DSSP file (Angstrom, degrees, kcal/mol; ACC not computed):
  #  RESIDUE AA STRUCTURE BP1 BP2  ACC     N-H-->O    O-->H-N    N-H-->O    O-->H-N    TCO  KAPPA ALPHA  PHI   PSI    X-CA   Y-CA   Z-CA
    1    1 A X              0   0    0      0, 0.0    22,-2.8     0, 0.0     2,-0.5   0.000 360.0 360.0 360.0 137.3  -11.1   -0.8    2.6
    2    2 A X  E     -A   22   0A   0     20,-0.2     2,-0.7    18,-0.0    20,-0.2  -0.995 360.0-158.0-122.9 125.7  -11.4   -3.8    0.3
    3    3 A X  E     -A   21   0A   0     18,-2.4    18,-2.0    -2,-0.5     3,-0.1  -0.892  16.9-141.5 -99.9 109.3  -12.3   -7.2    1.5
    4    4 A X        -     0   0    0     -2,-0.7    14,-0.1    16,-0.2    15,-0.0  -0.307  38.3 -80.2 -67.3 157.4  -11.3   -9.9   -0.9
    5    5 A X        +     0   0    0     12,-0.1     2,-0.3     1,-0.0    14,-0.2  -0.173  59.8 174.7 -57.8 151.1  -13.6  -12.8   -1.3
    6    6 A X  E     -B   18   0B   0     12,-2.1    12,-2.8    -3,-0.1     2,-0.4  -0.998  22.9-142.0-155.4 152.7  -13.3  -15.5    1.5
    7    7 A X  E     -B   17   0B   0     -2,-0.3    10,-0.2    10,-0.2     2,-0.1  -0.968  20.9-122.4-125.8 143.7  -14.9  -18.6    2.6
    8    8 A X        -     0   0    0      8,-2.6     2,-0.2    -2,-0.4     7,-0.1  -0.330  26.3-121.0 -66.8 154.2  -15.6  -19.8    6.1
    9    9 A X        +     0   0    0     -2,-0.1     2,-0.3     6,-0.1     7,-0.2  -0.678  65.3  71.7 -90.9 156.2  -14.2  -23.2    7.4
   10   10 A X  S    S-     0   0    0     -2,-0.2     2,-0.3     5,-0.1     5,-0.1  -0.907  86.6  -2.2 139.7-154.8  -16.6  -25.9    8.5
   11   11 A X    >>  -     0   0    0     -2,-0.3     3,-1.9     1,-0.1     4,-1.0  -0.527  67.0-129.0 -70.5 130.7  -19.1  -28.3    7.4
   12   12 A X  T 34 S+     0   0    0      1,-0.3     3,-0.4    -2,-0.3    57,-0.4   0.783 103.1  54.9 -56.1 -40.5  -19.3  -27.8    3.6
   13   13 A X  T 34 S+     0   0    0      1,-0.2    -1,-0.3    55,-0.1    56,-0.2   0.683 116.3  36.9 -73.2 -18.5  -23.2  -27.5    3.5
   14   14 A X  T <4 S+     0   0    0     -3,-1.9    -1,-0.2    53,-0.1    -2,-0.2   0.406  89.8 107.5-111.5  -3.6  -23.2  -24.7    6.0
   15   15 A X     <  -     0   0    0     -4,-1.0    53,-1.9    -3,-0.4    54,-0.3  -0.487  58.5-139.1 -72.8 146.8  -20.1  -22.8    5.2
   16   16 A X  E     - C   0  67B   0     51,-0.2    -8,-2.6    -2,-0.2     2,-0.4  -0.823   5.8-151.1-109.2 155.0  -20.5  -19.4    3.5
   17   17 A X  E     -BC   7  66B   0     49,-2.7    49,-1.9    -2,-0.3     2,-0.4  -0.984  11.6-158.3-111.7 124.7  -18.6  -17.7    0.7
   18   18 A X  E     -BC   6  65B   0    -12,-2.8   -12,-2.1    -2,-0.4    47,-0.2  -0.917   8.9-142.3-101.6 130.3  -18.3  -13.9    0.5
   19   19 A X        -     0   0    0     45,-2.7    45,-0.2    -2,-0.4   -16,-0.1  -0.295  47.7 -60.5 -78.0 175.9  -17.6  -12.1   -2.6
   20   20 A X        -     0   0    0    -15,-0.1     2,-0.4    -2,-0.1   -16,-0.2  -0.202  55.3-162.1 -59.6 142.4  -15.4   -9.1   -2.8
   21   21 A X  E     -A    3   0A   0    -18,-2.0   -18,-2.4    -3,-0.1     2,-0.5  -0.974   5.6-157.7-127.2 138.3  -16.7   -6.1   -0.7
   22   22 A X  E     -A    2   0A   0     -2,-0.4    39,-2.8   -20,-0.2     2,-0.5  -0.986   9.2-174.8-117.8 126.8  -15.7   -2.3   -1.0
   23   23 A X  E     -E   60   0C   0    -22,-2.8     2,-0.5    -2,-0.5    37,-0.2  -0.980   3.9-175.2-125.7 122.7  -16.1    0.0    1.8
   24   24 A X  E     +E   59   0C   0     35,-1.5    35,-3.3    -2,-0.5     2,-0.4  -0.968  10.2 174.7-120.3 134.1  -15.4    3.8    1.6
   25   25 A X  E     +E   58   0C   0     -2,-0.5     2,-0.4    33,-0.3    33,-0.2  -0.995   6.8 177.7-147.1 128.1  -15.7    5.8    4.7
   26   26 A X  E     +E   57   0C   0     31,-2.9    31,-2.7    -2,-0.4     2,-0.3  -0.996   5.4 170.3-131.2 135.7  -15.0    9.5    5.3
   27   27 A X  E     -E   56   0C   0     -2,-0.4     2,-0.3    29,-0.2    29,-0.2  -0.960  10.5-174.7-141.3 163.7  -15.4   11.6    8.4
   28   28 A X  E     +E   55   0C   0     27,-2.0    27,-2.5    -2,-0.3     2,-0.3  -0.968   8.7 176.7-153.2 146.4  -14.5   15.0    9.7
   29   29 A X  E     -E   54   0C   0     -2,-0.3     2,-0.3    25,-0.3    25,-0.3  -0.960  12.2-161.8-146.0 162.3  -14.9   16.6   13.2
   30   30 A X  E     +E   53   0C   0     23,-2.7    23,-2.6    -2,-0.3     2,-0.3  -0.990  26.8 138.5-144.6 142.1  -14.0   19.9   14.9
   31   31 A X  E     -E   52   0C   0     -2,-0.3     2,-0.3    21,-0.3    21,-0.3  -0.966  32.1-132.3-169.8 180.0  -14.0   20.5   18.6
   32   32 A X  E     -E   51   0C   0     19,-2.4    19,-2.8    -2,-0.3     2,-0.4  -0.972   8.3-140.7-147.2 155.1  -12.3   22.0   21.5
   33   33 A X  E     -E   50   0C   0     -2,-0.3     2,-0.6    17,-0.2    17,-0.2  -0.985  11.2-158.0-122.5 132.1  -11.1   21.2   25.0
   34   34 A X  E     +E   49   0C   0     15,-3.2    15,-2.6    -2,-0.4     2,-0.3  -0.950  29.0 155.5-110.3 122.4  -11.5   23.6   27.8
   35   35 A X  E     -E   48   0C   0     -2,-0.6     2,-0.4    13,-0.2    13,-0.2  -0.987  29.1-158.7-147.9 153.9   -9.1   22.9   30.7
   36   36 A X  E     -E   47   0C   0     11,-1.5    11,-0.7    -2,-0.3     2,-0.5  -0.989  13.3-145.6-136.9 128.5   -7.3   24.5   33.5
   37   37 A X  E     -E   46   0C   0     -2,-0.4     2,-0.5     9,-0.2     9,-0.2  -0.791  20.1-169.9 -89.5 131.9   -4.2   23.3   35.3
   38   38 A X  E     -E   45   0C   0      7,-2.8     7,-2.6    -2,-0.5     2,-0.3  -0.975  18.9-128.7-120.1 126.6   -4.2   24.0   38.9
   39   39 A X  E     +E   44   0C   0     -2,-0.5     5,-0.2     5,-0.2     2,-0.2  -0.565  29.7 179.9 -71.0 136.3   -1.2   23.6   41.3
   40   40 A X  E >   -E   43   0C   0      3,-2.8     3,-1.7    -2,-0.3     0, 0.0  -0.749  46.0 -80.5-126.8 175.1   -2.0   21.7   44.4
   41   41 A X  T 3  S+     0   0    0      1,-0.3     3,-0.1    -2,-0.2    -2,-0.0   0.758 124.2  18.0 -56.7 -33.9    0.4   20.7   47.3
   42   42 A X  T 3  S-     0   0    0     57,-0.0    56,-2.5    56,-0.0    57,-0.3  -0.080 130.6 -29.8-133.6  39.1    2.0   17.8   45.7
   43   43 A X  E <  S-EF  40  97C   0     -3,-1.7    -3,-2.8    54,-0.3     2,-0.4  -0.998  78.1 -55.4 153.0-153.4    1.3   18.1   42.0
   44   44 A X  E     -EF  39  96C   0     52,-2.1    52,-2.5    -2,-0.3     2,-0.4  -0.979  30.8-158.7-135.2 134.2   -1.1   19.4   39.4
   45   45 A X  E     -EF  38  95C   0     -7,-2.6    -7,-2.8    -2,-0.4     2,-0.4  -0.949   9.4-171.1-115.3 137.0   -4.8   18.8   38.9
   46   46 A X  E     -EF  37  94C   0     48,-2.6    48,-1.5    -2,-0.4    -9,-0.2  -0.802   3.2-173.2-134.2  87.7   -6.4   19.4   35.5
   47   47 A X  E     -EF  36  93C   0    -11,-0.7   -11,-1.5    -2,-0.4     2,-0.3  -0.496  17.5-179.2 -77.8 159.9  -10.1   19.3   35.1
   48   48 A X  E     -EF  35  92C   0     44,-2.6    44,-1.8   -13,-0.2     2,-0.4  -0.994  25.6-152.2-153.3 160.7  -11.4   19.6   31.5
   49   49 A X  E     -EF  34  91C   0    -15,-2.6   -15,-3.2    -2,-0.3     2,-0.4  -0.994  16.2-157.4-137.8 127.3  -14.5   19.7   29.3
   50   50 A X  E     -EF  33  90C   0     40,-3.1    40,-2.0    -2,-0.4     2,-0.4  -0.859   8.8-176.2-108.4 135.3  -14.5   18.5   25.6
   51   51 A X  E     +EF  32  89C   0    -19,-2.8   -19,-2.4    -2,-0.4     2,-0.3  -1.000  13.4 164.8-127.5 133.2  -17.0   19.5   22.9
   52   52 A X  E     -EF  31  88C   0     36,-2.2    36,-3.2    -2,-0.4     2,-0.3  -0.998  14.8-173.1-150.0 146.4  -16.8   18.0   19.4
   53   53 A X  E     +EF  30  87C   0    -23,-2.6   -23,-2.7    -2,-0.3     2,-0.3  -0.971  18.4 153.7-135.7 148.2  -19.1   17.8   16.4
   54   54 A X  E     -EF  29  86C   0     32,-2.6    32,-2.6    -2,-0.3     2,-0.3  -0.985  31.3-129.3-163.7 172.8  -18.6   15.8   13.2
   55   55 A X  E     -EF  28  85C   0    -27,-2.5   -27,-2.0    -2,-0.3     2,-0.4  -0.969  13.3-161.9-132.9 150.6  -20.1   14.1   10.2
   56   56 A X  E     -EF  27  84C   0     28,-2.2    28,-3.3    -2,-0.3     2,-0.4  -0.993   4.5-173.7-133.8 131.0  -19.5   10.5    8.8
   57   57 A X  E     -E   26   0C   0    -31,-2.7   -31,-2.9    -2,-0.4     2,-0.4  -1.000   6.4-169.9-128.5 132.3  -20.4    9.4    5.3
   58   58 A X  E     -E   25   0C   0     24,-0.4     2,-0.3    -2,-0.4   -33,-0.3  -0.948  12.0-168.5-117.8 142.2  -20.0    5.7    4.2
   59   59 A X  E     +E   24   0C   0    -35,-3.3   -35,-1.5    -2,-0.4     2,-0.4  -0.849  21.4 176.8-125.2  94.4  -20.2    4.3    0.7
   60   60 A X  E     -E   23   0C   0     -2,-0.3   -37,-0.2    19,-0.3    21,-0.1  -0.774  25.5-126.9-108.6 136.6  -20.4    0.5    1.0
   61   61 A X        -     0   0    0    -39,-2.8    18,-0.5    -2,-0.4     2,-0.4  -0.279  42.6 -87.9 -66.5 165.2  -20.9   -2.2   -1.8
   62   62 A X        -     0   0    0     16,-0.1     2,-0.5     1,-0.0    16,-0.2  -0.675  42.3-123.4 -79.7 130.1  -23.6   -4.8   -1.5
   63   63 A X  E     - D   0  77B   0     14,-3.3    14,-1.9    -2,-0.4     2,-0.5  -0.690  27.5-165.7 -77.4 124.8  -22.5   -7.8    0.4
   64   64 A X  E     + D   0  76B   0     -2,-0.5   -45,-2.7    12,-0.2     2,-0.3  -0.965  16.2 160.1-116.3 116.6  -23.0  -10.8   -1.6
   65   65 A X  E     +CD  18  75B   0     10,-3.2    10,-3.6    -2,-0.5     2,-0.3  -0.954  11.3 177.8-138.5 155.8  -22.8  -14.3    0.1
   66   66 A X  E     -C   17   0B   0    -49,-1.9   -49,-2.7    -2,-0.3     2,-0.2  -0.993  37.3-101.6-154.3 154.3  -23.9  -17.9   -0.7
   67   67 A X  E >   -C   16   0B   0      6,-0.4     3,-1.7     3,-0.4     6,-0.3  -0.561  33.2-124.2 -77.9 143.4  -23.6  -21.2    1.0
   68   68 A X  T 3  S+     0   0    0    -53,-1.9     3,-0.5   -56,-0.4   -55,-0.1   0.746 110.9  55.8 -66.4 -21.7  -20.9  -23.4   -0.6
   69   69 A X  T 3  S+     0   0    0    -57,-0.4    -1,-0.3   -54,-0.3   -56,-0.1   0.567 117.2  33.1 -86.8  -3.0  -23.4  -26.1   -1.3
   70   70 A X    X   +     0   0    0     -3,-1.7     3,-1.6     3,-0.1    -3,-0.4  -0.558  68.0 165.0-142.3  71.4  -25.8  -23.8   -3.3
   71   71 A X  T 3  S+     0   0    0     -3,-0.5    -3,-0.1     1,-0.2    -2,-0.1   0.621  72.7  61.9 -70.7 -12.3  -23.5  -21.3   -5.1
   72   72 A X  T 3  S+     0   0    0      1,-0.1     2,-0.7    -5,-0.1    -1,-0.2   0.440  86.4  79.8 -91.8   1.1  -26.3  -20.2   -7.4
   73   73 A X  S <  S-     0   0    0     -3,-1.6     2,-0.5    -6,-0.3    -6,-0.4  -0.897  70.1-171.2-108.9 103.6  -28.4  -18.9   -4.6
   74   74 A X        -     0   0    0     -2,-0.7     2,-0.4    -8,-0.1    -8,-0.2  -0.792   8.5-158.9 -91.7 122.6  -26.9  -15.5   -3.8
   75   75 A X  E     -D   65   0B   0    -10,-3.6   -10,-3.2    -2,-0.5     2,-0.3  -0.896  11.6-161.6-101.5 139.5  -28.0  -13.5   -0.6
   76   76 A X  E     -D   64   0B   0     -2,-0.4     2,-0.4   -12,-0.2   -12,-0.2  -0.843  13.6-174.6-124.3 156.7  -27.4   -9.9   -0.6
   77   77 A X  E     -D   63   0B   0    -14,-1.9   -14,-3.3    -2,-0.3     2,-0.5  -0.981  10.3-157.3-148.9 130.3  -27.2   -7.2    2.2
   78   78 A X        -     0   0    0     -2,-0.4     2,-0.3   -16,-0.2   -16,-0.1  -0.966  14.5-140.1-114.0 123.9  -26.8   -3.5    1.7
   79   79 A X        -     0   0    0     -2,-0.5   -19,-0.3   -18,-0.5     2,-0.2  -0.568  34.0 -96.6 -83.0 143.2  -25.4   -1.4    4.6
   80   80 A X        -     0   0    0     -2,-0.3    -1,-0.1     1,-0.1   -22,-0.0  -0.397  32.1-166.3 -53.9 119.2  -27.0    2.0    5.2
   81   81 A X        +     0   0    0     -2,-0.2   -23,-0.3   -21,-0.1    -1,-0.1   0.077  34.7 144.1-100.0  26.4  -25.0    4.7    3.5
   82   82 A X        -     0   0    0      1,-0.1     2,-0.5   -25,-0.1   -24,-0.4  -0.219  59.0-105.9 -63.1 150.5  -26.6    7.7    5.3
   83   83 A X        -     0   0    0    -26,-0.1     2,-0.5   -28,-0.0   -26,-0.2  -0.660  40.8-156.4 -66.2 123.7  -24.8   10.8    6.2
   84   84 A X  E     -F   56   0C   0    -28,-3.3   -28,-2.2    -2,-0.5     2,-0.2  -0.939   8.6-162.2-116.2 120.9  -24.4   10.6   10.0
   85   85 A X  E     -F   55   0C   0     -2,-0.5    28,-2.3   -30,-0.2     2,-0.3  -0.705  13.1-173.7 -94.9 153.5  -23.8   13.6   12.3
   86   86 A X  E     -FG  54 112C   0    -32,-2.6   -32,-2.6    -2,-0.2     2,-0.4  -0.989  16.1-159.9-144.9 157.6  -22.4   13.2   15.8
   87   87 A X  E     -FG  53 111C   0     24,-2.1    24,-2.6    -2,-0.3     2,-0.4  -0.977  11.6-161.6-128.1 146.4  -21.8   15.3   18.9
   88   88 A X  E     -FG  52 110C   0    -36,-3.2   -36,-2.2    -2,-0.4     2,-0.4  -0.986   6.7-174.0-133.3 140.7  -19.4   14.3   21.6
   89   89 A X  E     +FG  51 109C   0     20,-2.3    20,-2.4    -2,-0.4     2,-0.4  -0.998  11.8 175.4-129.7 129.6  -19.3   15.7   25.1
   90   90 A X  E     +FG  50 108C   0    -40,-2.0   -40,-3.1    -2,-0.4     2,-0.3  -0.991   8.1 177.1-138.2 150.1  -16.5   14.6   27.5
   91   91 A X  E     +FG  49 107C   0     16,-2.2    16,-3.6    -2,-0.4     2,-0.3  -0.985  18.9 125.9-144.7 152.6  -15.5   15.6   31.0
   92   92 A X  E     -FG  48 106C   0    -44,-1.8   -44,-2.6    -2,-0.3     2,-0.4  -0.993  40.3-108.7 179.7-172.6  -12.8   14.4   33.3
   93   93 A X  E     -FG  47 105C   0     12,-2.6    12,-2.0    -2,-0.3     2,-0.5  -1.000  11.8-158.0-142.5 139.3   -9.9   15.1   35.5
   94   94 A X  E     -FG  46 104C   0    -48,-1.5   -48,-2.6    -2,-0.4     2,-0.5  -0.972   7.5-168.2-115.6 126.9   -6.2   14.5   35.3
   95   95 A X  E     -FG  45 103C   0      8,-2.9     8,-2.2    -2,-0.5     2,-0.7  -0.942   2.5-172.7-124.4 111.1   -4.0   14.5   38.4
   96   96 A X  E     -FG  44 102C   0    -52,-2.5   -52,-2.1    -2,-0.5     2,-0.2  -0.880  13.5-158.9-105.0  98.4   -0.2   14.5   38.0
   97   97 A X  E >   -F   43   0C   0      4,-2.4     3,-1.6    -2,-0.7   -54,-0.3  -0.589  26.4-122.5 -87.9 147.4    1.5   14.0   41.5
   98   98 A X  T 3  S+     0   0    0    -56,-2.5   -55,-0.1     1,-0.3    -1,-0.1   0.597 109.2  69.5 -59.3 -20.5    5.1   15.0   42.1
   99   99 A X  T 3  S-     0   0    0    -57,-0.3    -1,-0.3     2,-0.1     3,-0.1   0.129 122.5-101.7 -87.4  13.4    5.9   11.3   43.0
  100  100 A X  S <  S+     0   0    0     -3,-1.6    28,-2.8     1,-0.3     2,-0.3   0.544  80.8 133.6  79.0   7.2    5.5   10.4   39.3
  101  101 A X  E     - H   0 127C   0     -4,-0.2    -4,-2.4    26,-0.2     2,-0.4  -0.708  35.3-167.7 -86.4 140.4    1.9    8.9   39.8
  102  102 A X  E     -GH  96 126C   0     24,-3.5    24,-2.4    -2,-0.3     2,-0.5  -0.994   3.4-169.8-126.6 137.5   -0.7   10.0   37.2
  103  103 A X  E     -GH  95 125C   0     -8,-2.2    -8,-2.9    -2,-0.4     2,-0.4  -0.982   3.5-176.1-133.9 124.4   -4.5    9.5   37.5
  104  104 A X  E     +GH  94 124C   0     20,-3.2    20,-2.4    -2,-0.5     2,-0.4  -0.972   8.8 178.5-122.4 135.3   -7.0   10.0   34.8
  105  105 A X  E     +GH  93 123C   0    -12,-2.0   -12,-2.6    -2,-0.4     2,-0.4  -0.994  15.4 172.4-132.7 124.1  -10.8    9.7   34.9
  106  106 A X  E     -GH  92 122C   0     16,-2.7    16,-3.0    -2,-0.4     2,-0.5  -0.994  18.6-166.3-139.1 130.9  -12.6   10.6   31.8
  107  107 A X  E     -GH  91 121C   0    -16,-3.6   -16,-2.2    -2,-0.4     2,-0.4  -0.962  13.9-178.4-114.7 131.0  -16.2   10.2   30.8
  108  108 A X  E     -GH  90 120C   0     12,-2.9    12,-3.0    -2,-0.5     2,-0.4  -0.964   8.1-173.1-125.3 141.8  -17.3   10.6   27.0
  109  109 A X  E     -GH  89 119C   0    -20,-2.4   -20,-2.3    -2,-0.4     2,-0.5  -0.994   3.6-167.9-134.6 132.8  -20.7   10.4   25.3
  110  110 A X  E     -GH  88 118C   0      8,-2.3     8,-2.2    -2,-0.4     2,-0.4  -0.987   4.2-164.6-121.7 127.6  -21.1   10.5   21.7
  111  111 A X  E     -GH  87 117C   0    -24,-2.6   -24,-2.1    -2,-0.5     2,-0.3  -0.903   6.9-161.5-108.2 130.4  -24.7   11.0   20.1
  112  112 A X  E >   -G   86   0C   0      4,-2.9     3,-1.2    -2,-0.4   -26,-0.2  -0.858  28.3-119.3-114.4 157.7  -25.4   10.2   16.6
  113  113 A X  T 3  S+     0   0    0    -28,-2.3   -27,-0.1    -2,-0.3     4,-0.1   0.463 107.6  70.7 -75.8  -0.5  -28.2   11.4   14.3
  114  114 A X  T 3  S-     0   0    0    -29,-0.3    -1,-0.3     2,-0.2     3,-0.1   0.135 120.7-103.3 -93.9  20.3  -29.3    7.9   13.8
  115  115 A X  S <  S+     0   0    0     -3,-1.2     2,-0.3     1,-0.3    -2,-0.2   0.624  85.6 120.8  72.9  17.8  -30.5    7.8   17.4
  116  116 A X        +     0   0    0     -4,-0.1    -4,-2.9     2,-0.0     2,-0.3  -0.746  36.0 178.7-103.5 163.5  -27.5    5.7   18.6
  117  117 A X  E     -H  111   0C   0     -2,-0.3     2,-0.4    -6,-0.2    -6,-0.2  -0.978  17.9-146.7-156.2 165.4  -25.0    6.8   21.2
  118  118 A X  E     -H  110   0C   0     -8,-2.2    -8,-2.3    -2,-0.3     2,-0.5  -1.000   7.0-159.3-140.4 130.4  -22.0    5.4   23.0
  119  119 A X  E     -H  109   0C   0     -2,-0.4     2,-0.4   -10,-0.2   -10,-0.2  -0.923  13.5-173.5-109.0 136.3  -20.9    6.1   26.6
  120  120 A X  E     -H  108   0C   0    -12,-3.0   -12,-2.9    -2,-0.5     2,-0.4  -0.995  11.7-168.8-133.5 140.6  -17.3    5.5   27.6
  121  121 A X  E     -H  107   0C   0     -2,-0.4     2,-0.5   -14,-0.2   -14,-0.2  -0.980   9.3-168.3-124.5 114.0  -15.6    5.7   31.0
  122  122 A X  E     -H  106   0C   0    -16,-3.0   -16,-2.7    -2,-0.4     2,-0.4  -0.911   7.6-178.6-107.8 134.2  -11.9    5.6   31.1
  123  123 A X  E     +H  105   0C   0     -2,-0.5     2,-0.4   -18,-0.2   -18,-0.2  -0.991  10.0 176.6-124.2 117.7   -9.9    5.1   34.3
  124  124 A X  E     +H  104   0C   0    -20,-2.4   -20,-3.2    -2,-0.4     2,-0.4  -0.981  10.9 178.0-129.6 126.0   -6.1    5.2   34.0
  125  125 A X  E     +H  103   0C   0     -2,-0.4     2,-0.3   -22,-0.2   -22,-0.2  -0.990  15.5 170.1-130.7 128.9   -3.5    5.0   36.8
  126  126 A X  E     -H  102   0C   0    -24,-2.4   -24,-3.5    -2,-0.4     2,-0.5  -0.985  26.7-150.4-142.8 148.0    0.1    5.1   35.8
  127  127 A X  E     -H  101   0C   0     -2,-0.3     2,-0.4   -26,-0.2   -26,-0.2  -0.979  18.5-149.5-117.5 124.6    3.7    5.4   37.5
  128  128 A X              0   0    0    -28,-2.8    -2,-0.0    -2,-0.5     0, 0.0  -0.749 360.0 360.0 -90.3 137.0    6.4    7.0   35.5
  129  129 A X              0   0    0     -2,-0.4    -1,-0.1     0, 0.0   -29,-0.0   0.431 360.0 360.0-115.9 360.0    9.9    5.7   36.2
């Protein structure tokens, strides 16, 4: 990703100008889903379990920014370029009924080696026509 230089709009003394930025990011992951479709009276229920592991490496340029009123005073910020590993665990259930209604409930958790994590809960109800 390349972000061209840009300037914020607003009061001239408080607006910021950002120089070009270059962001390189690569990731790879591998995983599996274990599921089992079971026929029920009026459709199919499919519980599942997901395991995934991956790595992510970024290479970011230094962000250079200055106030329009003081273009010679440049502020810089360097984003951490560490290699980050992650693990993902998900579980859920899908219910496909014979009357074309579909219900999905999925919980996902992603843990990263930098001590951050994300929890997601997805609930989807859909009618196929």
